[in-house]
Phi, psi and omega in degrees: 000129178297158181278140166289317172205154177214122178251134183236104177052047184278126173239138176228120183245148167238100190068224180278354187269122174277117175280324169237138190228087177069043183283127173231121179195163178208150175226130181280155174298142181088350179277155169248108185247156178230141176244116183244143176175167182285171176303141173078010184273351178112009184297311181292325175299318178298319178298317180295327177293319181295335178269353179084020176279334174226161184236152178296143169287324175208165184091181184234133177238117178248128181233119180052041176082359180251142181264123179300134183095349180226025180212166177282102186294334178294320177291322180296322181296338176287348182255353182234137178234136178240126174248119181231126186281002182304137181233157179210113175054043175082001176260161188232122187265132179199133183056032177078001180248175176242127178271125180293116184292347180276350179290149169293154189303319180299318179290323178299318178292322181294339176298341178298334177292335187244354182053047182241164178290308178248185180268084184278338178241153180275116178296151175284168177300321179295322178293318176298320180298318180293316179300317180294318180298319179292320177300320179293322182287334175268006173085022180239019182298333180282357182249014188305318185265000178277145177301138183304319181294346179267355176290155171294163181301318179295320177295321177299317180297317180292324177294324178292327174295317176301317179301318181294332186269354186298330181265011179053061180294154177270341177225125179245125180247121178250108184264102182049058187293338183262004183303129176082359180277150171282178187300314181296316180297321178297314183292324178294319179293319178296324177295323177296316179297319180297320176298318179300318183285333183284310187222007185075182176239150180053030175084352180277149176297148182294144174286165167299142185237132168241114178256125181255128184202163170268342198241114176302335178300338185264004180286138175295140179304335181269014175299128184254345182213140176236137173240134179255132186232140174204144176051042175079007182233143168273110189266346179197153178207145180168193178293151182305317183290344176274329187262328186271070178245162179306310187293312185289318181289323178297319181295319182288317184278346176077024176205156181290127182230148174242125187246133177222155175244136179209127178063032180081003180241149177266142180228139185232137172239141181262136173065023181236146174276144177294141178300145179288000000 
């Protein structure tokens, strides 16, 4: 199976500080992978590199068969989508752009066709139809005419996933997609991700998925690969049941953890011994 991405000894420095330090990892197309690690370990930097927002200082980064620094990154970005829940003054950042919160939800999703802040171009009828179909499939179809900024946080996240999917990306990166959600919003978003991994959306095959998170509880049950990251390095990679152990997760997160699986989901407790 061809790789969705493959990094070979990638280092990225800002002055003397390595944000990524000799990262080597790969994810195949069609896989659902997760990147876990503590705050500040380089997870978001790695995501930005995969979209071509930053470049390696040394090493080689291949994304969808293209080598960063030797390809048209604008064309590559049309094949990769990044959803990041970071917000600033009521605006919503995704794929490096800002979605105007005053747009009605359907128009906000349609900006994904143009990778713009606002709706600077008029979408075609077919583009509007696709945006509406995706909104319905992620469970936000009843909010199409509501201003994007008036959606709940969970609805906004699902709408941003729809926005990311309008161009049928081959690689979808979800950077802490459940951050700040309440319990219901988290579970609804996870159900949307599970639907995407099970059958795709709008009849298209699912893209390769990289989910970035601090919390194993938020991993989709169909996750096929886990990578553990700390201090700018991917220190281990493998199947979830091989990586999500007390010892390995405790070492990466820097505190004693007890890990259990129940109902297809992983659960973690800090500073507690597992029941006998």
